[in-house]
PDB file with SEQRES, HELIX, SHEET and CRYST1 records, atoms N, CA, C and O in Angstrom:
SEQRES   1 A   62  MET ILE SER PRO THR CYS LEU HIS GLY TRP SER ILE LEU          
SEQRES   2 A   62  ILE VAL GLU ASP THR ARG ASP ILE GLN THR LEU ARG SER          
SEQRES   3 A   62  ARG ILE VAL ARG GLN ALA GLY ALA THR ALA ALA VAL ALA          
SEQRES   4 A   62  ASP THR ARG GLU ALA ALA LEU GLN ILE VAL ALA THR GLN          
SEQRES   5 A   62  ARG ILE ASP CYS ILE LEU LEU ASP ILE LEU                      
HELIX    1 AA1 ARG A   19  GLN A   31  1                                  13    
HELIX    2 AA2 ARG A   42  THR A   51  1                                  10    
SHEET    1 AA1 3 THR A  35  ALA A  39  0                                        
SHEET    2 AA1 3 SER A  11  VAL A  15  1                                        
SHEET    3 AA1 3 CYS A  56  LEU A  59  1                                        
CRYST1    1.000    1.000    1.000  90.00  90.00  90.00 P 1           1          
ATOM      1  N   MET A   1       9.527-132.545 -76.217  1.00  0.00           N  
ATOM      2  CA  MET A   1       8.499-132.417 -75.200  1.00  0.00           C  
ATOM      3  C   MET A   1       7.267-131.684 -75.627  1.00  0.00           C  
ATOM      4  O   MET A   1       7.357-130.668 -76.315  1.00  0.00           O  
ATOM      5  N   ILE A   2       6.056-132.200 -75.214  1.00  0.00           N  
ATOM      6  CA  ILE A   2       4.869-131.460 -75.622  1.00  0.00           C  
ATOM      7  C   ILE A   2       4.538-130.461 -74.649  1.00  0.00           C  
ATOM      8  O   ILE A   2       4.591-130.695 -73.441  1.00  0.00           O  
ATOM      9  N   SER A   3       4.189-129.329 -75.142  1.00  0.00           N  
ATOM     10  CA  SER A   3       3.649-128.227 -74.314  1.00  0.00           C  
ATOM     11  C   SER A   3       2.426-128.744 -73.543  1.00  0.00           C  
ATOM     12  O   SER A   3       1.557-129.389 -74.130  1.00  0.00           O  
ATOM     13  N   PRO A   4       2.351-128.466 -72.222  1.00  0.00           N  
ATOM     14  CA  PRO A   4       1.113-128.967 -71.495  1.00  0.00           C  
ATOM     15  C   PRO A   4      -0.121-128.171 -71.809  1.00  0.00           C  
ATOM     16  O   PRO A   4      -1.207-128.522 -71.347  1.00  0.00           O  
ATOM     17  N   THR A   5       0.003-127.117 -72.574  1.00  0.00           N  
ATOM     18  CA  THR A   5      -1.292-126.369 -72.846  1.00  0.00           C  
ATOM     19  C   THR A   5      -1.511-126.223 -74.442  1.00  0.00           C  
ATOM     20  O   THR A   5      -2.412-125.510 -74.883  1.00  0.00           O  
ATOM     21  N   CYS A   6      -0.738-126.852 -75.175  1.00  0.00           N  
ATOM     22  CA  CYS A   6      -0.873-126.614 -76.691  1.00  0.00           C  
ATOM     23  C   CYS A   6      -2.265-127.015 -77.220  1.00  0.00           C  
ATOM     24  O   CYS A   6      -2.723-126.455 -78.216  1.00  0.00           O  
ATOM     25  N   LEU A   7      -2.919-127.945 -76.587  1.00  0.00           N  
ATOM     26  CA  LEU A   7      -4.267-128.336 -77.046  1.00  0.00           C  
ATOM     27  C   LEU A   7      -5.325-128.178 -76.010  1.00  0.00           C  
ATOM     28  O   LEU A   7      -6.356-128.850 -76.014  1.00  0.00           O  
ATOM     29  N   HIS A   8      -5.032-127.243 -75.095  1.00  0.00           N  
ATOM     30  CA  HIS A   8      -5.952-126.872 -73.966  1.00  0.00           C  
ATOM     31  C   HIS A   8      -7.306-126.510 -74.653  1.00  0.00           C  
ATOM     32  O   HIS A   8      -7.407-125.715 -75.588  1.00  0.00           O  
ATOM     33  N   GLY A   9      -8.350-127.207 -74.062  1.00  0.00           N  
ATOM     34  CA  GLY A   9      -9.658-127.038 -74.507  1.00  0.00           C  
ATOM     35  C   GLY A   9     -10.149-127.867 -75.595  1.00  0.00           C  
ATOM     36  O   GLY A   9     -11.353-127.895 -75.853  1.00  0.00           O  
ATOM     37  N   TRP A  10      -9.295-128.543 -76.252  1.00  0.00           N  
ATOM     38  CA  TRP A  10      -9.644-129.412 -77.384  1.00  0.00           C  
ATOM     39  C   TRP A  10     -10.279-130.750 -76.925  1.00  0.00           C  
ATOM     40  O   TRP A  10      -9.967-131.238 -75.839  1.00  0.00           O  
ATOM     41  N   SER A  11     -11.114-131.304 -77.705  1.00  0.00           N  
ATOM     42  CA  SER A  11     -11.611-132.603 -77.407  1.00  0.00           C  
ATOM     43  C   SER A  11     -11.295-133.477 -78.534  1.00  0.00           C  
ATOM     44  O   SER A  11     -11.729-133.264 -79.666  1.00  0.00           O  
ATOM     45  N   ILE A  12     -10.489-134.524 -78.207  1.00  0.00           N  
ATOM     46  CA  ILE A  12      -9.945-135.396 -79.339  1.00  0.00           C  
ATOM     47  C   ILE A  12     -10.447-136.848 -79.133  1.00  0.00           C  
ATOM     48  O   ILE A  12     -10.321-137.480 -78.084  1.00  0.00           O  
ATOM     49  N   LEU A  13     -11.018-137.281 -80.240  1.00  0.00           N  
ATOM     50  CA  LEU A  13     -11.477-138.773 -80.241  1.00  0.00           C  
ATOM     51  C   LEU A  13     -10.341-139.639 -80.843  1.00  0.00           C  
ATOM     52  O   LEU A  13      -9.863-139.350 -81.939  1.00  0.00           O  
ATOM     53  N   ILE A  14      -9.936-140.643 -80.163  1.00  0.00           N  
ATOM     54  CA  ILE A  14      -8.958-141.556 -80.566  1.00  0.00           C  
ATOM     55  C   ILE A  14      -9.744-142.934 -80.924  1.00  0.00           C  
ATOM     56  O   ILE A  14     -10.393-143.587 -80.107  1.00  0.00           O  
ATOM     57  N   VAL A  15      -9.576-143.235 -82.215  1.00  0.00           N  
ATOM     58  CA  VAL A  15     -10.258-144.517 -82.723  1.00  0.00           C  
ATOM     59  C   VAL A  15      -9.064-145.520 -82.940  1.00  0.00           C  
ATOM     60  O   VAL A  15      -8.229-145.359 -83.829  1.00  0.00           O  
ATOM     61  N   GLU A  16      -9.057-146.465 -82.137  1.00  0.00           N  
ATOM     62  CA  GLU A  16      -7.995-147.404 -82.002  1.00  0.00           C  
ATOM     63  C   GLU A  16      -8.419-148.765 -81.433  1.00  0.00           C  
ATOM     64  O   GLU A  16      -8.975-148.777 -80.335  1.00  0.00           O  
ATOM     65  N   ASP A  17      -8.212-149.852 -82.059  1.00  0.00           N  
ATOM     66  CA  ASP A  17      -8.589-151.140 -81.504  1.00  0.00           C  
ATOM     67  C   ASP A  17      -7.659-151.874 -80.548  1.00  0.00           C  
ATOM     68  O   ASP A  17      -8.022-152.833 -79.867  1.00  0.00           O  
ATOM     69  N   THR A  18      -6.342-151.319 -80.544  1.00  0.00           N  
ATOM     70  CA  THR A  18      -5.339-151.965 -79.677  1.00  0.00           C  
ATOM     71  C   THR A  18      -5.291-151.188 -78.309  1.00  0.00           C  
ATOM     72  O   THR A  18      -5.001-149.992 -78.264  1.00  0.00           O  
ATOM     73  N   ARG A  19      -5.563-151.866 -77.303  1.00  0.00           N  
ATOM     74  CA  ARG A  19      -5.672-151.207 -75.928  1.00  0.00           C  
ATOM     75  C   ARG A  19      -4.339-150.463 -75.539  1.00  0.00           C  
ATOM     76  O   ARG A  19      -4.373-149.390 -74.936  1.00  0.00           O  
ATOM     77  N   ASP A  20      -3.271-151.023 -75.877  1.00  0.00           N  
ATOM     78  CA  ASP A  20      -1.956-150.344 -75.406  1.00  0.00           C  
ATOM     79  C   ASP A  20      -1.811-149.032 -76.157  1.00  0.00           C  
ATOM     80  O   ASP A  20      -1.442-148.002 -75.594  1.00  0.00           O  
ATOM     81  N   ILE A  21      -2.120-149.104 -77.467  1.00  0.00           N  
ATOM     82  CA  ILE A  21      -2.008-147.787 -78.234  1.00  0.00           C  
ATOM     83  C   ILE A  21      -3.064-146.820 -77.830  1.00  0.00           C  
ATOM     84  O   ILE A  21      -2.782-145.622 -77.833  1.00  0.00           O  
ATOM     85  N   GLN A  22      -4.265-147.224 -77.478  1.00  0.00           N  
ATOM     86  CA  GLN A  22      -5.195-146.368 -76.835  1.00  0.00           C  
ATOM     87  C   GLN A  22      -4.718-145.588 -75.677  1.00  0.00           C  
ATOM     88  O   GLN A  22      -4.823-144.365 -75.586  1.00  0.00           O  
ATOM     89  N   THR A  23      -4.147-146.428 -74.732  1.00  0.00           N  
ATOM     90  CA  THR A  23      -3.533-145.853 -73.490  1.00  0.00           C  
ATOM     91  C   THR A  23      -2.431-144.818 -73.863  1.00  0.00           C  
ATOM     92  O   THR A  23      -2.444-143.692 -73.366  1.00  0.00           O  
ATOM     93  N   LEU A  24      -1.501-145.207 -74.724  1.00  0.00           N  
ATOM     94  CA  LEU A  24      -0.424-144.234 -75.056  1.00  0.00           C  
ATOM     95  C   LEU A  24      -0.968-142.951 -75.704  1.00  0.00           C  
ATOM     96  O   LEU A  24      -0.649-141.845 -75.267  1.00  0.00           O  
ATOM     97  N   ARG A  25      -1.761-143.106 -76.709  1.00  0.00           N  
ATOM     98  CA  ARG A  25      -2.294-141.939 -77.321  1.00  0.00           C  
ATOM     99  C   ARG A  25      -3.192-141.048 -76.376  1.00  0.00           C  
ATOM    100  O   ARG A  25      -3.140-139.819 -76.408  1.00  0.00           O  
ATOM    101  N   SER A  26      -3.947-141.699 -75.605  1.00  0.00           N  
ATOM    102  CA  SER A  26      -4.701-140.853 -74.569  1.00  0.00           C  
ATOM    103  C   SER A  26      -3.831-140.132 -73.626  1.00  0.00           C  
ATOM    104  O   SER A  26      -4.081-138.970 -73.306  1.00  0.00           O  
ATOM    105  N   ARG A  27      -2.805-140.790 -73.163  1.00  0.00           N  
ATOM    106  CA  ARG A  27      -1.802-140.110 -72.301  1.00  0.00           C  
ATOM    107  C   ARG A  27      -1.172-138.931 -72.956  1.00  0.00           C  
ATOM    108  O   ARG A  27      -1.119-137.865 -72.342  1.00  0.00           O  
ATOM    109  N   ILE A  28      -0.664-139.053 -74.226  1.00  0.00           N  
ATOM    110  CA  ILE A  28      -0.101-137.961 -74.952  1.00  0.00           C  
ATOM    111  C   ILE A  28      -1.051-136.755 -75.179  1.00  0.00           C  
ATOM    112  O   ILE A  28      -0.679-135.587 -75.063  1.00  0.00           O  
ATOM    113  N   VAL A  29      -2.271-137.125 -75.503  1.00  0.00           N  
ATOM    114  CA  VAL A  29      -3.308-136.125 -75.763  1.00  0.00           C  
ATOM    115  C   VAL A  29      -3.616-135.335 -74.469  1.00  0.00           C  
ATOM    116  O   VAL A  29      -3.746-134.111 -74.497  1.00  0.00           O  
ATOM    117  N   ARG A  30      -3.727-136.043 -73.362  1.00  0.00           N  
ATOM    118  CA  ARG A  30      -4.009-135.354 -72.097  1.00  0.00           C  
ATOM    119  C   ARG A  30      -2.777-134.558 -71.554  1.00  0.00           C  
ATOM    120  O   ARG A  30      -2.927-133.536 -70.884  1.00  0.00           O  
ATOM    121  N   GLN A  31      -1.572-135.066 -71.868  1.00  0.00           N  
ATOM    122  CA  GLN A  31      -0.445-134.275 -71.463  1.00  0.00           C  
ATOM    123  C   GLN A  31      -0.311-132.985 -72.257  1.00  0.00           C  
ATOM    124  O   GLN A  31       0.320-132.029 -71.807  1.00  0.00           O  
ATOM    125  N   ALA A  32      -0.920-132.969 -73.462  1.00  0.00           N  
ATOM    126  CA  ALA A  32      -0.949-131.659 -74.237  1.00  0.00           C  
ATOM    127  C   ALA A  32      -2.099-130.755 -73.836  1.00  0.00           C  
ATOM    128  O   ALA A  32      -2.206-129.636 -74.338  1.00  0.00           O  
ATOM    129  N   GLY A  33      -2.934-131.202 -72.972  1.00  0.00           N  
ATOM    130  CA  GLY A  33      -3.985-130.388 -72.352  1.00  0.00           C  
ATOM    131  C   GLY A  33      -5.386-130.561 -72.915  1.00  0.00           C  
ATOM    132  O   GLY A  33      -6.318-129.830 -72.580  1.00  0.00           O  
ATOM    133  N   ALA A  34      -5.496-131.568 -73.791  1.00  0.00           N  
ATOM    134  CA  ALA A  34      -6.796-131.954 -74.373  1.00  0.00           C  
ATOM    135  C   ALA A  34      -7.566-132.922 -73.574  1.00  0.00           C  
ATOM    136  O   ALA A  34      -7.001-133.564 -72.689  1.00  0.00           O  
ATOM    137  N   THR A  35      -8.844-133.072 -73.831  1.00  0.00           N  
ATOM    138  CA  THR A  35      -9.649-134.183 -73.329  1.00  0.00           C  
ATOM    139  C   THR A  35      -9.701-135.250 -74.365  1.00  0.00           C  
ATOM    140  O   THR A  35      -9.961-134.988 -75.539  1.00  0.00           O  
ATOM    141  N   ALA A  36      -9.452-136.465 -73.929  1.00  0.00           N  
ATOM    142  CA  ALA A  36      -9.500-137.698 -74.883  1.00  0.00           C  
ATOM    143  C   ALA A  36     -10.654-138.481 -74.719  1.00  0.00           C  
ATOM    144  O   ALA A  36     -11.003-138.805 -73.583  1.00  0.00           O  
ATOM    145  N   ALA A  37     -11.344-138.856 -75.794  1.00  0.00           N  
ATOM    146  CA  ALA A  37     -12.300-139.804 -75.810  1.00  0.00           C  
ATOM    147  C   ALA A  37     -11.815-140.981 -76.626  1.00  0.00           C  
ATOM    148  O   ALA A  37     -11.129-140.753 -77.623  1.00  0.00           O  
ATOM    149  N   VAL A  38     -12.122-142.240 -76.277  1.00  0.00           N  
ATOM    150  CA  VAL A  38     -11.616-143.332 -76.978  1.00  0.00           C  
ATOM    151  C   VAL A  38     -12.637-144.254 -77.516  1.00  0.00           C  
ATOM    152  O   VAL A  38     -13.603-144.524 -76.802  1.00  0.00           O  
ATOM    153  N   ALA A  39     -12.527-144.783 -78.734  1.00  0.00           N  
ATOM    154  CA  ALA A  39     -13.443-145.820 -79.290  1.00  0.00           C  
ATOM    155  C   ALA A  39     -12.651-146.849 -79.897  1.00  0.00           C  
ATOM    156  O   ALA A  39     -11.596-146.582 -80.473  1.00  0.00           O  
ATOM    157  N   ASP A  40     -13.130-148.074 -79.793  1.00  0.00           N  
ATOM    158  CA  ASP A  40     -12.367-149.293 -80.274  1.00  0.00           C  
ATOM    159  C   ASP A  40     -13.007-149.749 -81.574  1.00  0.00           C  
ATOM    160  O   ASP A  40     -12.412-150.583 -82.257  1.00  0.00           O  
ATOM    161  N   THR A  41     -14.170-149.264 -81.960  1.00  0.00           N  
ATOM    162  CA  THR A  41     -14.748-149.668 -83.231  1.00  0.00           C  
ATOM    163  C   THR A  41     -15.405-148.385 -83.885  1.00  0.00           C  
ATOM    164  O   THR A  41     -15.638-147.374 -83.223  1.00  0.00           O  
ATOM    165  N   ARG A  42     -15.688-148.504 -85.253  1.00  0.00           N  
ATOM    166  CA  ARG A  42     -16.217-147.373 -85.857  1.00  0.00           C  
ATOM    167  C   ARG A  42     -17.679-147.049 -85.406  1.00  0.00           C  
ATOM    168  O   ARG A  42     -18.114-145.898 -85.418  1.00  0.00           O  
ATOM    169  N   GLU A  43     -18.417-148.140 -85.005  1.00  0.00           N  
ATOM    170  CA  GLU A  43     -19.662-147.837 -84.410  1.00  0.00           C  
ATOM    171  C   GLU A  43     -19.690-147.022 -83.215  1.00  0.00           C  
ATOM    172  O   GLU A  43     -20.534-146.144 -83.040  1.00  0.00           O  
ATOM    173  N   ALA A  44     -18.659-147.340 -82.290  1.00  0.00           N  
ATOM    174  CA  ALA A  44     -18.468-146.618 -81.041  1.00  0.00           C  
ATOM    175  C   ALA A  44     -18.039-145.114 -81.328  1.00  0.00           C  
ATOM    176  O   ALA A  44     -18.452-144.162 -80.666  1.00  0.00           O  
ATOM    177  N   ALA A  45     -17.176-145.022 -82.376  1.00  0.00           N  
ATOM    178  CA  ALA A  45     -16.697-143.659 -82.711  1.00  0.00           C  
ATOM    179  C   ALA A  45     -17.953-142.861 -83.260  1.00  0.00           C  
ATOM    180  O   ALA A  45     -18.159-141.715 -82.861  1.00  0.00           O  
ATOM    181  N   LEU A  46     -18.721-143.426 -84.102  1.00  0.00           N  
ATOM    182  CA  LEU A  46     -19.930-142.689 -84.556  1.00  0.00           C  
ATOM    183  C   LEU A  46     -20.823-142.295 -83.423  1.00  0.00           C  
ATOM    184  O   LEU A  46     -21.347-141.181 -83.450  1.00  0.00           O  
ATOM    185  N   GLN A  47     -21.039-143.112 -82.433  1.00  0.00           N  
ATOM    186  CA  GLN A  47     -21.839-142.738 -81.362  1.00  0.00           C  
ATOM    187  C   GLN A  47     -21.270-141.606 -80.486  1.00  0.00           C  
ATOM    188  O   GLN A  47     -22.012-140.749 -80.005  1.00  0.00           O  
ATOM    189  N   ILE A  48     -19.943-141.621 -80.290  1.00  0.00           N  
ATOM    190  CA  ILE A  48     -19.299-140.486 -79.559  1.00  0.00           C  
ATOM    191  C   ILE A  48     -19.462-139.180 -80.387  1.00  0.00           C  
ATOM    192  O   ILE A  48     -19.777-138.130 -79.827  1.00  0.00           O  
ATOM    193  N   VAL A  49     -19.249-139.251 -81.692  1.00  0.00           N  
ATOM    194  CA  VAL A  49     -19.325-138.110 -82.498  1.00  0.00           C  
ATOM    195  C   VAL A  49     -20.781-137.533 -82.518  1.00  0.00           C  
ATOM    196  O   VAL A  49     -20.989-136.322 -82.588  1.00  0.00           O  
ATOM    197  N   ALA A  50     -21.735-138.431 -82.456  1.00  0.00           N  
ATOM    198  CA  ALA A  50     -23.116-137.913 -82.432  1.00  0.00           C  
ATOM    199  C   ALA A  50     -23.585-137.335 -81.144  1.00  0.00           C  
ATOM    200  O   ALA A  50     -24.589-136.624 -81.095  1.00  0.00           O  
ATOM    201  N   THR A  51     -22.851-137.641 -80.075  1.00  0.00           N  
ATOM    202  CA  THR A  51     -23.227-137.116 -78.745  1.00  0.00           C  
ATOM    203  C   THR A  51     -22.380-136.142 -78.012  1.00  0.00           C  
ATOM    204  O   THR A  51     -22.760-135.507 -77.029  1.00  0.00           O  
ATOM    205  N   GLN A  52     -21.094-136.063 -78.613  1.00  0.00           N  
ATOM    206  CA  GLN A  52     -20.068-135.107 -77.934  1.00  0.00           C  
ATOM    207  C   GLN A  52     -19.525-134.228 -78.993  1.00  0.00           C  
ATOM    208  O   GLN A  52     -19.493-134.518 -80.188  1.00  0.00           O  
ATOM    209  N   ARG A  53     -19.072-133.052 -78.421  1.00  0.00           N  
ATOM    210  CA  ARG A  53     -18.271-132.114 -79.381  1.00  0.00           C  
ATOM    211  C   ARG A  53     -16.891-132.657 -79.483  1.00  0.00           C  
ATOM    212  O   ARG A  53     -16.189-132.820 -78.485  1.00  0.00           O  
ATOM    213  N   ILE A  54     -16.488-132.949 -80.735  1.00  0.00           N  
ATOM    214  CA  ILE A  54     -15.172-133.390 -80.915  1.00  0.00           C  
ATOM    215  C   ILE A  54     -14.464-132.472 -81.932  1.00  0.00           C  
ATOM    216  O   ILE A  54     -15.039-132.149 -82.971  1.00  0.00           O  
ATOM    217  N   ASP A  55     -13.237-132.057 -81.642  1.00  0.00           N  
ATOM    218  CA  ASP A  55     -12.503-131.087 -82.360  1.00  0.00           C  
ATOM    219  C   ASP A  55     -11.532-131.787 -83.380  1.00  0.00           C  
ATOM    220  O   ASP A  55     -11.171-131.218 -84.410  1.00  0.00           O  
ATOM    221  N   CYS A  56     -11.151-132.989 -83.052  1.00  0.00           N  
ATOM    222  CA  CYS A  56     -10.200-133.732 -83.880  1.00  0.00           C  
ATOM    223  C   CYS A  56     -10.314-135.201 -83.691  1.00  0.00           C  
ATOM    224  O   CYS A  56     -10.596-135.655 -82.582  1.00  0.00           O  
ATOM    225  N   ILE A  57     -10.097-136.007 -84.774  1.00  0.00           N  
ATOM    226  CA  ILE A  57     -10.208-137.386 -84.676  1.00  0.00           C  
ATOM    227  C   ILE A  57      -8.806-137.957 -85.120  1.00  0.00           C  
ATOM    228  O   ILE A  57      -8.282-137.640 -86.188  1.00  0.00           O  
ATOM    229  N   LEU A  58      -8.200-138.895 -84.135  1.00  0.00           N  
ATOM    230  CA  LEU A  58      -7.037-139.594 -84.533  1.00  0.00           C  
ATOM    231  C   LEU A  58      -7.496-141.015 -84.762  1.00  0.00           C  
ATOM    232  O   LEU A  58      -7.980-141.702 -83.863  1.00  0.00           O  
ATOM    233  N   LEU A  59      -7.322-141.427 -86.015  1.00  0.00           N  
ATOM    234  CA  LEU A  59      -7.907-142.609 -86.616  1.00  0.00           C  
ATOM    235  C   LEU A  59      -6.819-143.581 -87.138  1.00  0.00           C  
ATOM    236  O   LEU A  59      -5.955-143.190 -87.922  1.00  0.00           O  
ATOM    237  N   ASP A  60      -6.880-144.859 -86.684  1.00  0.00           N  
ATOM    238  CA  ASP A  60      -5.994-145.873 -87.207  1.00  0.00           C  
ATOM    239  C   ASP A  60      -6.724-146.439 -88.452  1.00  0.00           C  
ATOM    240  O   ASP A  60      -7.825-146.965 -88.287  1.00  0.00           O  
ATOM    241  N   ILE A  61      -6.187-146.362 -89.664  1.00  0.00           N  
ATOM    242  CA  ILE A  61      -6.888-146.837 -90.753  1.00  0.00           C  
ATOM    243  C   ILE A  61      -6.346-148.051 -91.437  1.00  0.00           C  
ATOM    244  O   ILE A  61      -6.835-148.506 -92.471  1.00  0.00           O  
ATOM    245  N   LEU A  62      -5.334-148.545 -90.828  1.00  0.00           N  
ATOM    246  CA  LEU A  62      -4.613-149.865 -91.343  1.00  0.00           C  
ATOM    247  C   LEU A  62      -5.212-151.070 -90.591  1.00  0.00           C  
ATOM    248  O   LEU A  62      -4.806-152.208 -90.826  1.00  0.00           O  
TER     249      LEU A  62                                                      
END                                                                             
């Protein structure tokens, strides 16, 4: 089980093109207390990084 505050205050960017996986990862990140931003393309991810404070990026590279 994930501690509901282990990532409290973090902002995590999830870069994933599959909608179901986006939803799952976002839910896990939020349950851990972080804020989740989601991008489905690298261009969208770069835009988010340029305009928001991001502490961590979860990236699907395959």
